[in-house]
DOKOL-541580 format. One record per residue (C-alpha): y, z, x; residue in three letters. Coordinates in steps of 0.001 Angstrom, whole numbers, padded with zeros to 6 digits, always signed. Each point is the difference from the previous one (the first is absolute). Layout:
BEGIN
YZXAla/...
END
This chain:
BEGIN
+156495+104044+139907Met/-000931-002529-002661Cys/-003485-000977-000977Tyr/-000790-003261-001683His/-002723+000320-002629Val/-001633-003375-000506Gly/-001805-001329-003028Met/-003747+000683-000240Pro/-002247-002692+001310Gly/-001574-002616-002228Arg/-003407+001718+000151Thr/+001497+003310-001083Thr/+001893-001630-002883Leu/-003145-001758-001232Ile/-001928+003271+000193Ala/+002692+001815-002019Leu/+000066-002710-002665Val/-003785-000026-000270Leu/-000042+003795-000308Phe/+002632-000182-002757Trp/-002009-002590-001941Phe/-003185+002034+000487Ala/+001720+003095-001410Ala/+001231-001972-003018Leu/-003477-001448-000511Gly/-001585+003444+000077Trp/+002564+001328-002476Gln/-000671-002909-002363Phe/-003796+000277+000287Ala/-000189+003774-000446Val/+002867+000728-002390Val/+001044-003139-001871Val/-003153-002137-000280Trp/-002215+002699-001605Pro/+002591+000390-002756Val/+000129-003761-000601Ile/-003810-000246-000061Arg/-000703+002887-002374Thr/-001660-002443-002385Gly/-002615-001184+002512Asp/-003588+001281-000191Pro/-001210+002212+002874Pro/-001891-001350+002956Gly/-003549+000060-001313Thr/-001455-001958+002910Gly/-003017+001494+001734Ile/+000641+001029+003592Ser/-002400-000213+002950Leu/-000220+003784+000015Ser/-001742-000194-003374Asp/-002693-002193+001526Glu/-000710+002510+002766Thr/-000066+002987-002377Thr/-001796-001723-002854Ala/-003164+001992+000760Ser/+001724+003288-000897Ala/-000034+000497-003787Pro/+002626+001969-001874Ser/-000926+002622-002579Arg/+001947+000936-003111Phe/-000554+002827-002467Arg/+000576-001102-003589Ile/+001431+002324-002640Phe/+000425-000620-003723Leu/+002497+002289-001738Asn/-000296+002505+002834Gly/-003822+000058+000137Arg/-001919-001534+002888Glu/-002445-002609-001298Ile/-000969-002295+002872Ala/+000119-000837+003686Leu/+001047-003503+001113Ala/-001092-001397+003350Arg/+001956-003131+000975Ile/-001110-002345+002769Gln/+001944-002953+001435Leu/-001925-002912+001534Thr/+001176-003245+001559His/-001674-003414-000346Asp/+001141-002177+002945Pro/-001532-003114-001567Ala/+002300+000101-003036Thr/+002765+002183+001496Glu/-000267+002340-002983Thr/-000028+003787-000224Phe/-002140+001830-002529Arg/+000817+003494-001243Ser/-003167+001455-001557Ser/+000068+003313-001847Ala/-002981+002093-001056Glu/+000527+002762-002547Phe/-002427+002898-000370Ser/-000176+003589-001205Ala/-001505+001210+003265Gln/+001724+003161+001204Gly/+002295+000179-003035Val/+000864+003506-001145Lys/-000195-000335-003782Gln/+001375+002736-002211Ser/+001257+000264-003553Gly/-000615-002434-002845Pro/-001093-003526+000913Ser/+002626-002708-000512Pro/-000943-002717-002467Thr/-000417-002526+002796Val/-002902+002019+001445Leu/-001911-000172-003265Ala/-000640-003697+000676Ala/-001817+000846+003243Gly/+001950-002630+001939Trp/-001003+001309+003430Leu/-001011-001304+002433Pro/+002423-002921-000149Ala/+001267-002708+002341Lys/+003241-001920+000410Ser/+000949-002851+002351Met/+003220-001840+000817Leu/+000088-002893+002482Glu/+003269-001331+001449Val/+000989-002485+002691Asp/+002041+000898+003089Arg/+003227-000455-001988Ala/-001198+002532-002576Gly/-000625-002552-002764Gln/-002965+000845-002296Pro/-003089-002192+000334Gln/-002626+001898-001987Ala/-000575+003284-001837Ala/-002915+001710-001698Ser/-001212+003278-001469Ser/-003218+001604-001216Leu/-000223+003064-002236Ile/-002809+001756-001841Lys/-000316+000042-003786Ile/-002729+001586-002152Pro/-003083-002150+000518Gly/+001551-002439+002432Gly/+003078-000984+001955Glu/+003160-002115-000277Val/+000918-002425+002777Ala/+003322-001820+000414Thr/+000288-002981+002360Leu/+003318-001718+000828Leu/+000781-002825+002427Ala/+003169-001867+000877Arg/+000298-003555-001299Arg/+003270-001535+001156Gly/+002721+002341-001213Asn/-002181+001799-002556Arg/-002684+002695-000029Met/-002952-000971-002186Val/-003318+001642-000791Gly/-001752+002090-002604Asp/-001152+003488-000965Lys/-003534+000378-001316Ala/-002660+002651-000488Ala/-003636+000151+001048Thr/-002617+002334-001468Leu/-002501+002017+001987Glu/-002780-001502-002112Ala/+000892-003540+001184Ser/+002108+000249+003177Pro/-000256-003736+000709Glu/+001776-000931-003235Thr/+003785+000275-000367Arg/+001136+000430-003579Leu/+002821-002238-001306Pro/+003203+001486+001315Gly/+003765-000340+000150Gln/+001689-002897+001807Thr/+002863+001001+002312Ile/+002744-002415+001058Asp/+003521+000906+001102Phe/+002689-001490+002292Pro/+000999+001348+003409Leu/+003640+000249+001037Gly/+000374-001831+003310Glu/+000866+002337+002847Gly/-000346+003147-002080Arg/-001908+003030+001198Ala/-003126+001254-001756Thr/-000080+003473-001515Leu/-003066+001853-001331Ser/-000099+003084-002187Leu/-003158+001703+001272Leu/-000593-001865+003275His/+002703+001011+002527Pro/+001280-002663+002383Ala/-001125+000315+003625Trp/+003627+000309+001065Arg/+003555-001086-000912Trp/+001751-001560+002983Asn/+003732-000275+000654Gly/+001369+002003-002920Leu/+003775+000486-000155Arg/+002202+002451-001896Ala/+000969-001400-003391Gly/-002312-003011+000323Gln/-000932-001660-003314Arg/-002558-002664-000897Trp/-002429-001058-002730Thr/-003745+000540+000536Ala/-003009-001258-001907Arg/-002473+002564-001375Leu/-003569-000895+000995Ile/-002584+002725-000566Asp/-003282-000947-001740Pro/-001231+003589+000319Leu/+002912+001420-001963Ala/-000244-002745-002628Asp/-003718+000750-000488Ser/+000334+003774+000048Leu/+003122+000581-002075Leu/+000575-000562-003693Ala/+000963-003542-001008Ser/+003567+001086-000768Asn/+000290+001383+003560Gln/-001183-003158+001781Ala/+002776-001734+001943His/-001905-002507+002156Gly/+001993-003121+000843Gly/+003299+001454-001166Gln/+003154+000090+002164Pro/+001533+003355+000875Val/+003343+000846+001570Gly/-000153+002058+003219Cys/+002700+001935+001842Glu/+000029+002061+003209Val/+001804+003345+000077Ser/+003343+000280+001766Arg/-001226+002913+002107Gln/-003284+000996+001589Met/-001905+002944-001441Glu/-003279+001882+000288Asn/-002712-000590-002621Pro/-000235+002711-002683Pro/-001975+003163+000803Asp/+000104-000710+003740Thr/+000627+002869+002395Glu/+000224-002052+003204Gly/+002666-002506+000986Asp/-001191-003449-001154Val/+003116-002174-000460Pro/-000690-002775-002497Cys/+001754-002757-001864Trp/-000496+000450-003729Lys/-000738-003174-001970Ile/+000556+000131-003751Thr/-001431-002727-002242Ala/+000301+000078-003775Ser/-000386-002118-003102Arg/-000175+001059-003649Glu/-002367+003026-000139Asp/-001134-000237+003632Leu/+001506+001713+003048Glu/-001436-000196+003517Ile/+001344+002137+002854Thr/-001176-000565+003571Ile/+000794+002031+003112Trp/-000401-002227+003075Ser/+000224+001564+003480Ala/+003071-001236+001865Val/-001709-000279+003397Gln/-003256-001691-001019Thr/+000661-001412-003475Gly/-003234+001625-001225Lys/-000132+001192-003596Val/-000138+003796-000005Met/+000190+000587-003745Arg/+000068-002158-003114Gln/+000722+001177-003540Gln/-000510-002045-003149Val/+001377+001177-003333Arg/-001398-001858-003004Leu/+001530+000416-003431Gly/+002992+002015-001069Ser/+000643+003429-001418Gly/-002484+002900-000064Pro/-002978-002371-000265Gly/+000697-001767+003301Ala/-002742+000008+002655Asp/+000824+000723+003635Leu/-002271-001434+002699Trp/+000553+001243+003558Glu/-001583-001491+003128Leu/+000583+002234+003036Val/-001058-000839+003554Arg/-002445+002670+001164Glu/+001808+000720+003248Glu/+003079+000903-002047Leu/-001953+002679-001880Leu/-001276+001465+003288Gln/+003472+000751+001383Gln/
END
């Protein structure tokens, strides 16, 4: 007995062809395209989930050369009128377990301090500021975007005449179009869409660090090369399973290492090494929930 096997119908053929193209498209998007786009910056856009969770602040413990010196409380707020997002950080010594000799930075009595970074929905910087204590007064830095530049100044006020700002330093530097913003002592709210081996150039914007650190350690406005690790890993000194992408950014005598959670993009730990050799300073910002595991 012979059976005649006919050709598939037109609908079946179209379905098979579409499935084949879909499989090729998935292979290109997941395997090939990420390799081609390794030079693109990460997706820094703010998602709707950030708007709904903006009322929940994040808390980081800050260590300098292994000694806890401050607590940072970071709050994200959304302004619908301007479609901007403001990350405000407050630094204090409340609840800090101090032990051993005081680092030099504490001698200046810089706490409490404040830091602010404002970005649009695409992650582009719009404004930044900081406020730190100094003996007999405080130092305030104010920056605002003007076209493709950040401009502003840093000036001091004295407790004896708080309404008068002393002549200060003018700040003016260019912004690389489409580049992400990176801060030394003010962790990003989250890093979206990271990929293994991804590389890009970020712009360092951190008025707090520039006011707090020595002049030879200030890097505000400078570009820095960033690269994502090839494999996921847990942050250092973590007992639980917290898979993260590790971002490494470095230039001259500065090295920044960030562990960003794969699932949420939230920064779990950020390390900043300033200087080289035995005299280098190591700043560590660790999310509190990571220390509680």
